[in-house]
C-alpha positions, 0 to 999 in steps of 0.5 A: 472816088470812094464807096458809096456814101449815099443810096436811095433806093426804089423811092416811091411818093404820090401825091392826090392824082400824081405819082410824082416818084416811081421806084426812083434811085440815085447813088453818090459816092464819096468825093463825087459831085453827081448831077441831077438832070431832069425836066421840070415835073421830072421829080427832082424837087420831090426826091431831094425833099425826101432826102432833106426830111421835107417829104417822107417817101411812101416806100423805099430806102435811104442808106448812108455810110452802107447803113439804113438811115432815118430821115423822116424829119428835117432835123433827122436829115441834118443830124445825118450830115445832109444840108440842101442849098435851096434855090430860093434863099433862106436868109434874113435881110436885118441880120449880119453875114456871121449871124445867118451863117450860123442861124439856129446853131449859134456859137455860145459863151455862157448864156450868150452868142459868141459873136467874135468866134461866129465872126472868125468862123464865118470870114474863114468859110467865106474866104473859101470862096475868095470873095470879098464879104465881111462876116459883120456886114449886114446881109440886106446890104449885099447883091443877090449873088453874094448872098447866095455865097452866104447861103453856101457858106451856111450849108458848109458851116453845118459840116455836112457830108452830103450837100445838094446844091439847087440851081446854085449858079442862078444869079452869079457871075461867070467869075463867081461861078468859077469861084464857086466850082474851086470851092466845090472842088475842094469839097469833093477833094475832102471826100464830100458827096455833092448832088448838083441840080442845074439846067446849064448843060455846059455846067454839068460837063465842066463840074460833074463826075456823074449824071442821073436823069429822071423823067416823068417821075421815073429813073432814066438812067446813070452814066460817068460824064465822060461817057455823056454827050449833049445830044444823048443827055437831051434825048434821055431828058425829053425822050425824043430826038430833038435835032434843032435846039434853037428856032430858025429865025426867018422873021422879016425885019423892018423899019425902025419901031423904037429908039433910045437915045442917051437914056440916063438912070443913076449909075446903072444906066448911062448915056445908052442909045439903041434902036429896035426894029419891027419884027426883030429880036434885039439881044442884049447881053451883059454880066451881072450888074451891067445895067441890062435890067435896069435900062429896060425897066427905065424904058418900061416906066418902072425906073424914072429916067433922068434924061434922055429921049424915047421915040416910037414910030418916029415920034417922040414919047414920054414914059413916066410910068408902066401904064404910059408904055403899055398904052404905046404897046410896050410890055415886059416879062419880068426876070423873076416870074414868080414875084414879079410876073405872076399871082401864084395863087390864082388860076392860069386863066386869071393870070392871063387876063390880069393885065386887060381886066379893064377891057373885060369890064364895062362898069359892072358888066363882066364879058365872061365870053371874051374872057374865056375866049382870050384864055383858051386862045393863048392856052392853045397858042402857047401850048400851056400845059394845065388840066384846066384854066382853073388850075392855080399857077403855082402848081404848074411846071417852070416852063408852063409858068414861063408861057403864063406870063408870055401870054399875060403880056401877049394878051395886051397885043404888044408891038414891043415885047421886052423878055428879061431872061426868058428861059431862066430856070426852066428845062431844056425841052421848055426853052426850045418851046420858048424860042419856037415861041419867040420866032413865031411872035417875031415872024408875025411882026412883034419886036422883041428885046431880049436879055439873056445871060446865056451866050448859045441863047443870045447868039442864036435867038437874035438878029443883032446883039447890044452889049453892055459893060458897066451901065453903058452900050459897050458895043453892037454885034451883028452877022458874023461878029456875033461870037461868044469871044466878041461878045466877051470882049465887050462884056469885060470892058474891052473895045470893039477894035479888040473883037475880031 
């Protein structure tokens, strides 16, 4: 590790009614992976947007290579060698991979784009990640994980000295994550400074050299990873001790409530069978592309089932659409809350009652009293932190947005609640609150199916675990069988006999 490459000193930024950053600083050295941690609302995004020239700080200084730097615009930031890989991909589906990588910085031959040079260079950049994507491939035909790799290659094409990666592994498989880490280590060895933002603690301990923690817009501290441990980091993040991350499961599991038999839907769902009992939390684990989400979309009526049977309370039912599923008391909280779960420009209250509007209107009569009561009930029950029910949901933290999506589903009074990645993209404190809510719901008799890519989460928050591989149920684990080793064996095509 070398001298300081980037220094952000005493950065302050205030928005109307909110002090987002209060004398915050971070120092990144050459050849360093510097993890930036903080709960949603801690100020990470604001600090990074200032570094990227999207926001201008009210006060403070930015130094690069020991000299004051002007990053008052996005162009200035890029000229300083700063590249930001945002969590939301900024790519064009109707263009090729190479065209996306060099968008805005096209290589020219006379007056025309030099496609050959761009394709050759794009192939070289992509080879850094060891993935099979061609420069001439259409971006729209790639998976989300592959598109993420293209976004990273786009950042590398600008010869950035400082790269910010905001939750870069959110949609990647374990294998792709390791490929990404190999590329990060290569960049680190070349002297690039990397700011790495992630909620996944295991990633921080594996890839980072240094950690900086923010909380409520303030700098809490920086320390080398070798001096950090999980418990102390969580305490720094939330400002209090957290003895038990996962909620205790004292739910009483009853009779079978929902049963799926030999469900088929395209290549992603092949001959899948499972059952769910009353008051049970049934975990579903599988690598990206294993078919977990597709199976639940079929059960929920989003995708049409090609063959198979669904039984609810012992009777065979048909679920041709979402409304039919809702009528049977089945509801789903989708993986992408911002796109599929919320109307971001609308209020917290509107989003909570969105699924029960038909019950709040009788002809032209609007039952405002019942609506206010429903909204107040779930804001209180789920401890949604919002100034009022009228607050636009887009202004809430990720954890509180997730609670609003949960509230919208719970307002329909479901017997079966499907949660697809319920804690993705939220901080450690909010995760614990979601776990507590799940435990509470199960103890109240709600049956939960939880899809999760996080092994500690699926192990500690499930009564049983179903593991999927290439569209099929690879096996079921319960009790002492629910270990990381056994789950991974099944998730990668091994047999249950191979599991201990």
